[in-house]
N, C-alpha and C positions, 0 to 999 in steps of 0.2 A: 319337450318341444310342443306337444299338442295336449292341452288340458281337456280331458274327456270325462264325462259322467255316464256310466253305463247302467241301464236298468233292464230288468227282465220281467216279463208278464206272461201268465198263462191265460188265454182268452177262453170264453165259453164256446162250446161247439155250436155250429150252425149248419143247416142243410146245404149240401153241394159245395159251398165255399166256406172254409173255416180257418180263421187265424188262430194258431195255437201257441206260437212263441214270438217274442218281439224283443229287440234291443234298441235302445235310444242312445244317441250320443249328442250332447249339447254342441250345436254347430256354431262355430265362430266364422264370421265372414272372411277371415284370413285363411281358413282351412278348407281343404277339399277332400272328399272321401269317395272311395269306390269299392265295390264288392266283386270278388272273383269267386264264383261258385265252384265247389270241388265235389259235387255229387254227394254220395252218402258219407264221404270223408269230412264234410263240413264246408267251410268257406275261409277265404283269406280276405281280411279287411286291410285296404291300403289307404293310408292317410298322409296328406302332405299340406304344407302351408301354401298360400297362393303365390309365393315367390319360388316355390319348387326347390328350395335349398335344403330341405330336411324331410325325411319320410319315416313313417312308423308302419310296421307290418304286424298284424295280430291274427293268429290262427284260431279259429273256433271249430268245435266239433258240430255234429248235426243237431245237438241240443243247445247250441249257442254257449257252451262252456268254453272259456278261453284256455288254450293249451300253451301258448307262448307269445311273447311280444318282442320284436326286434326294432331297433332304430338304425337308420342308415342315412348317411350324408353323401350326396353325389359331389364330384369335384366342381361342378358348375350347376347353375339352376336348370332344371329340366321339368318337362311336362309329360304326364302319363298319356300315351297315345294308343296303347293296345295291350292286351293281356291274353295269355294262352296257357293251358295246362297240359303238360306232357309227362306221363308217368308220375314220379314223385316230386316233380318240380313245377312251380308256377313261374312263368316267364313274362316279364314286363318290358314294353317298348317305351323308352323315355327319350324325348326329343329335346336337345339343347339348342344351341345357336346354329343357324344355317345348316350346314351339311353334317354337323356332329350329332350323334345319337348313341344311346346305350341300350344294349340288350342285357337285362338283369335277370338272373336265375335265382329263385328263392327256394331253398330246400324245405319242403313242406313238413318234414319230420323235425327239423331243428331250427328253422328260420335263418340258417346261414345264407347270406347273399353272395353271389358271384357275379361280378360286373364285367361286361365286355364292351369297353368304350370303342366306338367305331366311327368311321367317316363315310358318308354316302359317296359312291362313285358317280352319281348323277349331277351334272352341272346345274347350278342355280337351284339347289335343293332348298325349299322353304318349309316343307312338311314331310314327315314320315308318318305312316299310318298302317294299321293292321299288323298282326303278328301271328305267324303259324310256325310251330316247332315240331319237328319229328327227329328224335335222337340228337345227332350232332348238327342237324341242318335247321336253319331258320329262314323264313321268307317274309318280306314286307314290301311296301311300295314307297317310293320316294319321288319327289318332283316339286313343281312350283305350286301345286294346288291339290286339294283332295280329289279323289276319284268319285265322280257322280255315276251311279249305275245306269242313268239314262243318257246324260250328255257326255259321259266319259271324263277325261281329264288328262293332265300332263304327267301322271304317275308312271313310273317305270318299275317293273318287278325286280327286286334285289334279293340275291341269295347270299346267306352268311354261313360260312364254315366255322362253327363256334370254336372247336379245339384249335384250329389254325388261326383264327381271328381274321380271316380274309373275307372281303366283300366284293361281289361282282354284280354288275347289271346284266340281266338276261335279255338277249336280243330276240324278243318275240316277233318283231317285225321281220327280221331276217329269216326266221324259221318259216313264216307263212308267205314270204316273198312279196310283202307289201310295205311300202315305206311309212305311210302316215296312219298307222293303226293306233287306236286308243284302247287302253285297258278299261273294261267296264266292271269286272268283278274278279275277285280271287277267292276260290272256294277250297277248303281243306279236303283232302282225300286220305285214304288209309296209309299211303306211303309218301305223300307230298302235298301238292296243291294242283288245282285245275284253274286255268286262267281263261277268261272270256275277253276277247278283243274284237274290235270292229274296224272296218275300212269303209269310209263314206265316199260315194261318188255323187254326181249330180242327180242320178235317178235311183240308186240303190245302195243299200248298206249290206256288206258281206260280213258275216259273223264267223269268228274262228274260236274254237275251243281247243286248248293246248294242255297236255299233261306235263307236269314238272316233278322230277324226282332229283333231289340234290340240286346240282346246277345243270342237269340235263333236261332237255325239252323234247317231247315226242307226241305222236298221236293227234296231230292237228286235224280237226274236223272243220270243214268249210260249209256254211249254209247261207243261202241268199234266195230271195223270192224269184220266181220266174220273171223273165224280161218284161212280159206283158202285165205283170202285177205291180200295182202302185203302192203296196204295203211296205212298211219300213220296220225291220226287225230291230227292236230297241236293245235287248239284252237277253241273256239266257243263263241257265244253269244246267249242269250235266248230271245224269243219274244212270247207273247201269240198268238196262231193261231186263226184266225177269225172263223174257222170251228170247234173250240173246241179243247181241248187238248193243247199241247205246241209244239212250233216249235223251234228247235235248229239249228243255222246256223254257219258255220265256214269254215276253210280251211283245206286241207289235202295234204300230201306228197305222192309221188309215191312209195317210199321205206319205209319199216317198221321202219328204224332208221333215215330217212332224216328229216331235219328241214326246207327245202325250199318248198314253196307251189306249188303244181301242179294244183290246182283248188279249187273250192268251193263245199261244201256239204250242204244239207238241210236234217234234220231228224225230223219226227213228232212223238210225244208221245201222247198216250191216256191213262189216268188213270195211269201214271207213267211207262207205258210199250211202247217199240218202235213199231210204226205202219209201217213206211217206212223210207228208207235212199236213197238219190239220190246224185250221184257224178257228177260234171261237170268240166271236164278238161279245163284249159285255152286254150288248143289247139282247143277246139270246139267253142270257142268264135270267132265271126267275126272280132272284132275290138281290141282285147287285145294288139296286137303288133303295133297298128297305131302310137304310139309315136316314133317308130324307124325311122331313115332316110331310104330312099328307098333302098340304097345299102346294109345296114345291114339287112333290112327286107328280101331281096332276098336271102342273104346267109343263114339266119335262115330258110326260107322256104325250101331251098335245104337240110338242115340238117334234118328237119322234114320229108321230103319225103324219104330220105335215111333210116331213122329209120323205117318209116311205111312200106317200102319194105321188111324189115326183121321181120315185125309183132310186132314191138316195138313202144313205145311212147317216144319221146324226153323228158329227164328229165330237167325241166325248172329251178327249184331251186329258185324261187322268194320267198322273205319274204313279206308277205302281212298282213297289219294291217287293221282290219275291223272296220267300223263305226257301231254305233247302227243301227240295221235293221229298215227299213222304211216300214210301211204298208200303201199302197195306194189303196183304194178300195179293190179289191180281188187280188192284186198283192203284192209281197214282193220285195223290191228294196234294193240291197246290194251295198255298196260302200266300196271298199278296196284300200289301198295305198301300192304300191310296193316300197321296199327299200332294201338296202344292207349295211353291215358295210364297212367303208372305213378306210384304214390304210396307213401310210407312213413309210418308212424304215429309221432309223437313224443309221449311222455308226460312231463309235468312234475309233480314232487311238491314240495309246499311244506308247511311246518309253522309254524303260528301259534297261540299260546296253548294249546299242547298238542294241537292238532287237526291231523291230517295230511290234506291234500287232494291228489288226483291229477286232472289234466286231460289229455285227449288231443286231438290235432288231426292232420290229414293234411297232408303236405308233398309238393308235386308234384316228382317226380324228372326227368321228361322223357317223351318219346314212345318207346315200345318197338316196334321194327319186327320183324316175324316173317318175312314172305316177300313175294315179288312174284309176281303172276299176269300171264301174257301170253296174250292171246286174239286170234284172227284171225276176222274176219267178212267175209261177201261183201257185195255192193252192195245186197242186200235186207235186210241186218241179221241174217242167220242165222249162227250160230256154226259155224266150220269146224274149229278145233282150239284147244287151250289147253295151257299148261305152267305149272309152278310152280317158282319159284326161291327156295330158302331163303336168307334174308339173314343169319341167325345171331344173332338177338336183339340188334340194335343199339339202344342207348339214345341218342337225339338230343335236344338241348335245344330244337330247333325242328322244324317239319314241313318236310322238304325231301327231294328225291329222293336215295335211297341207291344206286340202280342206274343206271349209265350205259348209254345205248343208241345204237348207230350203225346206219345203214342204207346199204347199197350195193346198188343194183339191187333185187332181190327178197330180199336177204339181210339178216337182223337179227342183231346181235351184242350181247349183254348182259353187263355186267361190273360187279362191285362188290368192295369191299375191307373186310374185317373181321378183327380179331385178328391183323394182320400177314400175312394171306393174301389173294391175289387169286383170285376165282372168275369163270368166264365160261360162258355158254351160247349156243348158236347156233340160229337158226331161219330159215325162209324163209316165203314166202307160203302154203305148203301144210302145213308141219309143223315140229316141232322136229327138228333134225339133230344127231346126235352126243351124247356124254355131257358132263356138266359138267366143265370143266377147272379145275385148282387149281394155284396156284404160290405159294410163300412169298416175301415180299419179302426182298431181299438187302440187308443193311446195309453201309455202308462199313467196310472193315477185314476182314482175313483170317478172324478168329474171331468176328466180331460177329454177334449174333443179335437179331432183333426179338422182344422178349418181350411187348410190349403196344402197343396203338395206340388212339387216341381222336380224335374229331372227324374221322374219315377221310372223304374225299370222292373221288369218281370222276367223270370227265366225258369224253365223246368229244372228241377233240382235232382230228385231221384224218386223212384216208385211213384206214389200219388202226390208227391210234395212239390210245391213251387216255392221259389224264393223271390221276395219283393224287397226293393230298397229305393231310397231317394230322400229328398229333403222335405220337411213338413213344418208347417206353422200350427202350433197347438195352443188352445185356449183352455185354461183351468182356473176356476174360482176368480175370475176377473183378471188373471195374469196371462201373459202370453210367453211362449218360448219357441225357439226355432231349433229343430233337431235334425240329425241324419239318423234314419231308422231303417232297420231291416227286419223282415218278418218271415216266419215259416207258415205257409198256408197249405191246407189240404184241399184236394180237388177230387174227392172220392165220388164214385157214382152212386 
């Protein structure tokens, strides 16, 4: 089905960031590839043609040696919309037409696939996305559009009992007693998932955090700003607080109806009731704007000063997607990625009966990522330090993490890939340590150079190792080739 050429290379070591293994696959425009990391057990490579009527699964160990390959043909054309690993199985979410979807389990020892063809219980399902599996239970979202962590969406949380093959829509709105709630985020937990939903009124947004185990929902926490407060809570994630109770972290907007993030907040609950709420404006961060060129930074500083002279705070309006919170000793470390929607204008000119008419409309290009911000807070929610990591203006078709993060003891290592280069930054519970490291990806072949890359992904793999993958255009001795490549990269201290 898929003609591939695999090559393996051992790269020379380099300080801080080092590419040590690499595989390249000749990429055909009709084919699509994705990597599912398996930690120290290796990875699963998923390949399909662009019509989605045939798939190939290849299991590799941590040294990129192939262990097995399996072909699988779905009964109808499907698209990969999510992947999850639970125990000895990889689980794939495949979307067909309308409300039809398939949850496919792949035995990681043998490659044997087990398909669960299902139909969404949500009316007017156009998309299914995300997938989390725990034992016999699976959860995903279905609806008319993707879930935006800032603006929400029409997604509904769906629970699947895999052995029984039953599907049910979970009534999050009924649990919290509010009709028009929107799901903002679904987060895996040890036994199920945690769902963040919001209810918007003319003045305030109330945020709900709900625990889900199987098809049962419980533990709804409600959070909203005080009535006299004009801030708007945009979204949040939940993490158990080491001092007892629960900690909810998220982003907030300056105005009651704004959707752009002004800063981060932390809120602590004890026995389901709020204990404290702390706001931290990005203007109070020391390094939030470090990604800007000096001239732009100076202009921004002048705007901030003019606003401050009037007793006001400059409205920043960043969209920020948060990673899962990190607990390092007695510190909470939050990583957020700033992005904005990018459009271009298309003008169409027509002539009829001697009259020429021009019409213009905007076309969505994707989400433009600018930088990541890292901030550490103590157990009372006070800011300790922050850092900014330029991402390099990555354009992504979906909202997804661009920066990979690993934690070892009190040490944090952040890594991302853009433009054929790998960048990394290190921090610990008290401060950012060292300068940003940079290393160009090394293509297979003596004179080969990575000239361009797109749909690049990075993930912490295991120990000090990260896994990078994506499409690349390579130039070698006057010739060019397009490949899908995945690389093993060390990030040693």
